[in-house]
C-alpha positions as CSV (number, residue, x, y, z in Angstrom):
1,M,-9.1,21.3,-8.3
2,V,-9.0,18.3,-10.5
3,D,-8.5,15.0,-8.6
4,I,-5.0,13.7,-9.4
5,T,-4.7,11.2,-6.5
6,H,-5.0,8.3,-8.9
7,K,-1.9,9.4,-10.9
8,S,1.7,8.3,-10.5
9,N,4.7,10.6,-10.3
10,T,6.7,11.0,-13.6
11,L,9.4,13.4,-14.6
12,R,7.6,16.4,-16.0
13,E,9.2,19.2,-18.0
14,A,7.8,22.3,-19.9
15,S,9.3,25.3,-21.7
16,A,7.6,28.5,-22.4
17,Q,8.5,31.7,-24.2
18,A,7.6,35.4,-23.9
19,T,8.8,38.3,-26.1
20,V,9.4,41.8,-25.1
21,K,9.7,44.2,-28.0
22,T,11.5,47.5,-27.4
23,G,10.8,50.8,-29.2
24,S,14.3,51.3,-30.6
25,M,17.8,50.0,-31.0
26,E,18.9,52.6,-28.6
27,T,17.1,50.8,-25.8
28,I,18.8,47.5,-26.9
29,E,22.2,49.2,-26.7
30,L,21.5,50.4,-23.2
31,I,20.5,46.9,-22.2
32,R,23.7,45.4,-23.7
33,N,25.8,47.9,-21.9
34,N,23.9,47.4,-18.6
35,K,22.9,51.1,-18.4
36,I,19.2,50.8,-17.6
37,P,18.5,53.2,-14.7
38,K,16.5,50.6,-12.7
39,G,19.3,48.1,-12.9
40,N,20.2,44.9,-14.8
41,I,17.0,43.7,-16.4
42,F,18.2,40.2,-16.9
43,E,19.1,39.6,-13.3
44,M,16.0,41.3,-12.0
45,G,13.9,39.4,-14.5
46,K,15.4,36.1,-13.5
47,A,14.7,36.7,-9.8
48,A,11.1,37.7,-10.5
49,G,10.6,34.7,-12.8
50,L,11.8,32.2,-10.2
51,L,9.3,33.7,-7.7
52,G,6.6,33.6,-10.4
53,V,7.1,29.9,-11.1
54,K,7.0,29.1,-7.4
55,K,3.8,31.1,-6.7
56,T,1.8,29.9,-9.7
57,S,-0.6,27.8,-7.6
58,E,-1.2,30.8,-5.2
59,L,-2.5,33.0,-8.0
60,L,-4.3,30.5,-10.4
61,P,-7.1,28.9,-8.5
62,D,-7.2,25.5,-10.3
63,C,-3.4,24.9,-10.2
64,H,-2.0,22.3,-7.8
65,P,0.9,23.2,-5.6
66,I,3.9,21.5,-7.2
67,P,7.4,20.7,-5.9
68,I,9.5,22.7,-8.4
69,E,12.8,20.9,-8.8
70,Y,14.4,23.0,-11.5
71,T,13.8,26.4,-13.2
72,G,16.0,27.7,-16.0
73,I,15.6,31.2,-17.5
74,E,17.4,32.2,-20.7
75,Y,17.5,35.3,-22.8
76,E,18.2,36.1,-26.5
77,I,18.2,39.5,-28.1
78,V,17.0,39.4,-31.7
79,G,16.8,42.9,-33.3
80,Q,14.7,45.0,-31.1
81,E,13.2,42.0,-29.3
82,I,14.2,40.2,-26.1
83,I,13.2,36.5,-26.3
84,I,12.6,35.0,-22.9
85,K,12.6,31.2,-22.4
86,V,11.7,29.5,-19.1
87,T,12.1,25.8,-18.5
88,V,10.6,24.1,-15.4
89,K,11.0,20.5,-14.2
90,T,9.4,18.4,-11.5
91,I,8.8,14.8,-10.6
92,Y,5.1,14.8,-9.8
93,K,1.6,13.8,-10.9
94,T,0.7,16.8,-13.0
95,G,2.5,19.0,-15.6
96,V,4.3,22.3,-15.2
97,E,3.3,24.1,-18.4
98,V,1.3,26.7,-16.6
99,E,4.2,27.3,-14.2
100,A,6.6,27.8,-17.2
101,M,4.2,30.2,-18.9
102,H,3.5,32.1,-15.7
103,G,7.3,32.4,-15.1
104,A,7.9,33.7,-18.6
105,S,5.1,36.3,-18.3
106,I,6.5,37.5,-14.9
107,V,9.9,37.9,-16.5
108,A,8.4,39.9,-19.4
109,L,6.4,42.1,-17.0
110,T,9.5,42.8,-14.9
111,I,11.5,43.8,-18.0
112,Y,8.6,46.0,-19.2
113,D,8.5,47.7,-15.9
114,M,12.2,48.4,-15.9
115,L,12.2,49.7,-19.5
116,K,9.1,51.9,-19.5
117,P,10.7,55.0,-18.0
118,I,13.1,55.2,-20.9
119,D,11.1,53.6,-23.7
120,K,7.4,54.5,-24.1
121,N,6.9,52.0,-27.0
122,V,8.0,48.8,-25.2
123,E,5.5,46.1,-25.4
124,I,5.0,42.4,-24.5
125,S,3.9,40.2,-27.4
126,T,3.5,36.4,-27.6
127,I,3.5,34.3,-24.5
128,K,3.4,30.6,-25.5
129,L,4.2,27.1,-24.6
130,L,7.1,25.7,-26.5
131,Q,7.0,22.1,-25.4
132,K,6.0,19.7,-22.5
133,T,6.9,16.2,-21.7
134,G,6.2,13.6,-19.1
135,G,2.4,13.3,-19.4
136,K,0.1,11.0,-21.3
137,S,1.4,12.2,-24.7
138,S,4.9,11.1,-23.8
139,F,4.0,7.5,-23.0
140,K,1.6,6.5,-25.7
141,T,0.8,2.8,-26.0
142,N,-0.8,1.0,-28.9
143,I,-3.8,-0.9,-27.5
144,E,-5.6,-1.6,-30.8
145,G,-7.2,-5.0,-30.8
146,L,-6.1,-6.0,-27.3
147,S,-8.5,-8.0,-25.1
148,A,-8.8,-8.9,-21.5
149,H,-10.3,-11.9,-19.6
150,I,-11.2,-10.9,-16.0
151,I,-11.6,-13.8,-13.7
152,V,-13.3,-13.3,-10.3
153,C,-12.0,-15.9,-7.8
154,S,-14.6,-16.2,-5.1
155,D,-16.4,-19.1,-3.4
156,T,-19.3,-17.0,-2.3
157,I,-19.7,-15.1,-5.6
158,S,-19.5,-18.3,-7.7
159,K,-22.3,-19.8,-5.5
160,G,-24.5,-16.7,-5.9
161,I,-24.3,-15.6,-2.3
162,N,-22.5,-12.4,-3.0
163,E,-22.4,-10.1,-6.1
164,D,-19.4,-9.4,-8.2
165,K,-18.3,-5.8,-8.0
166,S,-14.5,-5.8,-8.5
167,G,-14.7,-7.7,-11.9
168,K,-17.2,-5.2,-13.3
169,K,-15.2,-2.2,-12.1
170,I,-12.0,-3.6,-13.6
171,A,-13.8,-4.2,-16.9
172,E,-15.1,-0.6,-16.8
173,K,-11.6,0.7,-16.3
174,L,-10.1,-1.4,-19.1
175,E,-12.8,-0.6,-21.5
176,G,-12.1,3.1,-20.8
177,F,-8.6,2.4,-22.2
178,G,-10.1,0.8,-25.3
179,L,-9.7,-2.9,-24.4
180,Q,-12.3,-5.5,-25.1
181,T,-13.3,-7.4,-21.9
182,K,-15.2,-10.4,-20.6
183,I,-15.8,-11.5,-17.1
184,E,-15.8,-15.1,-15.6
185,I,-16.5,-16.1,-12.1
186,I,-14.9,-19.2,-10.5
187,P,-14.4,-20.6,-7.0
188,D,-11.1,-20.4,-5.2
189,E,-9.8,-23.6,-6.7
190,A,-6.3,-24.2,-8.2
191,T,-7.7,-26.5,-10.8
192,E,-10.1,-23.8,-12.1
193,I,-7.3,-21.2,-12.2
194,I,-4.9,-23.5,-14.1
195,K,-7.6,-24.5,-16.6
196,I,-8.3,-20.9,-17.5
197,I,-4.6,-20.1,-17.9
198,K,-4.1,-23.1,-20.2
199,T,-7.1,-22.4,-22.4
200,A,-7.1,-18.5,-22.5
201,K,-7.0,-16.7,-25.8
202,T,-7.0,-13.1,-24.6
203,D,-4.0,-10.8,-24.4
204,L,-4.5,-10.2,-20.6
205,L,-5.7,-12.5,-17.9
206,I,-6.6,-10.6,-14.7
207,F,-7.6,-12.6,-11.7
208,T,-9.3,-10.7,-8.8
209,G,-9.5,-12.3,-5.4
210,G,-7.4,-14.8,-3.4
211,T,-4.3,-12.6,-3.0
212,G,-4.5,-12.1,0.7
213,V,-3.0,-14.3,3.5
214,G,-6.1,-16.4,4.4
215,P,-6.2,-20.2,4.1
216,R,-8.2,-20.0,0.9
217,D,-6.1,-17.3,-0.8
218,I,-4.3,-19.5,-3.3
219,T,-4.3,-17.5,-6.4
220,P,-0.7,-16.2,-6.2
221,D,0.6,-19.7,-5.2
222,T,-1.1,-21.3,-8.1
223,I,-0.1,-18.7,-10.8
224,T,3.5,-18.1,-9.8
225,P,5.0,-21.5,-10.7
226,L,3.4,-21.2,-14.2
227,L,4.9,-17.8,-15.1
228,D,7.5,-17.7,-18.0
229,T,8.6,-14.3,-16.8
230,R,7.8,-12.5,-13.5
231,L,7.3,-8.7,-13.8
232,A,8.7,-7.8,-10.4
233,G,8.7,-4.1,-11.2
234,V,5.0,-4.2,-11.9
235,E,4.4,-5.9,-8.5
236,E,6.5,-3.3,-6.8
237,Q,4.6,-0.5,-8.3
238,I,1.2,-2.0,-7.4
239,R,2.3,-2.4,-3.7
240,S,4.0,1.0,-3.5
241,Y,0.9,2.7,-5.0
242,G,-1.4,0.9,-2.6
243,Q,0.8,1.5,0.4
244,Q,0.6,5.2,-0.2
245,R,-3.1,5.1,0.1
246,M,-3.8,2.6,2.9
247,P,-1.5,0.6,5.3
248,Y,-3.0,-2.8,4.7
249,A,-1.9,-2.8,1.1
250,M,1.4,-4.4,2.3
251,L,-0.5,-7.6,3.0
252,S,-1.6,-8.1,-0.6
253,R,0.3,-10.7,-2.6
254,S,-0.5,-9.4,-6.0
255,V,1.4,-11.1,-8.9
256,A,2.3,-9.9,-12.4
257,G,4.0,-11.9,-15.1
258,I,3.9,-13.3,-18.6
259,I,2.7,-16.7,-19.7
260,N,2.9,-17.6,-23.4
261,N,3.3,-13.9,-24.3
262,R,0.2,-12.9,-22.4
263,I,0.1,-10.7,-19.3
264,I,-1.1,-12.4,-16.2
265,L,-2.2,-10.3,-13.1
266,A,-3.5,-11.5,-9.8
267,L,-5.1,-8.6,-8.0
268,P,-7.0,-8.2,-4.7
269,G,-10.7,-9.1,-4.4
270,S,-11.8,-5.9,-2.9
271,T,-13.2,-3.4,-5.4
272,K,-11.1,-0.5,-4.1
273,G,-7.9,-2.5,-4.0
274,A,-8.4,-3.9,-7.5
275,I,-9.0,-0.5,-9.0
276,E,-6.0,1.0,-7.3
277,C,-3.9,-1.7,-8.8
278,I,-5.3,-0.9,-12.3
279,D,-4.6,2.8,-11.7
280,A,-1.1,2.0,-10.6
281,V,0.1,0.3,-13.8
282,F,-2.3,1.0,-16.6
283,P,-2.2,1.9,-19.4
284,H,1.7,1.8,-19.3
285,L,1.8,-1.9,-18.5
286,L,0.4,-2.5,-22.1
287,H,3.8,-1.4,-23.4
288,V,4.8,-5.1,-22.8
289,F,3.0,-6.0,-26.0
290,Q,5.3,-3.6,-28.0
291,V,8.3,-5.4,-26.6
292,L,6.7,-8.8,-27.4
293,K,5.5,-7.7,-30.8
294,G,6.4,-10.3,-33.5
295,N,6.9,-12.9,-30.9
296,R,3.2,-13.5,-29.9
297,H,1.1,-16.5,-30.8
298,D,-2.4,-17.7,-30.1
């Protein structure tokens, strides 16, 4: 299956439709009057559809098991056709469009099976997705022209003793979203951090390193007093996301905020920790610029 461990939960919804076409209006009248020999096709179809939605991942090899939190099944009779609509909701990392389509197809097959003894011309026609929400297409962010300055705060890397890895990985991630990036390496010194903040021209400043609890971890303490606005929700998401993946994430003092209409982030120095922070809040964090649009200045 596709790896979705880097994704965050969102409300996902999908609706699908299937059509059962009967061979005559006589069949439709029997349905309306609840005189189908095998029973009520709508009640039986609903029961089968609910099971179909729940068992999607058991039958389709690449589907993830999903906590289904709502399934609605509706019917409409139009001429000789029975229109089936199945709506599925979940709060999870991946969508439910396949579950909705599978449920609709199972309802259609159930109705077909119940009608075939009395109607040899019954057939199943289109099974299709009507709509889906909650994924990437629902939370689009305009990132055109945005740039990021990545600052690696490390005494050993600035002296050439160790090699920068986290800065390069952050740049790779951000460039994947379409941002322009540059990397700078500085020692863990408050004066260096303040100088960069005061002279920066990019839309994002991302500091990596110095967010722990050691005596030289001064990045959060230096940045926090300078913030115009602190983005507490972003910090909460970063820590929550990290804590779900490893217990030591609670020790990180990552900071997020706005200075002079620019996003400022202070992330861990470890490559894995920094990338998890990026996965936790990007690209949705960039929506800040839509809010600030018209109020920015260089």
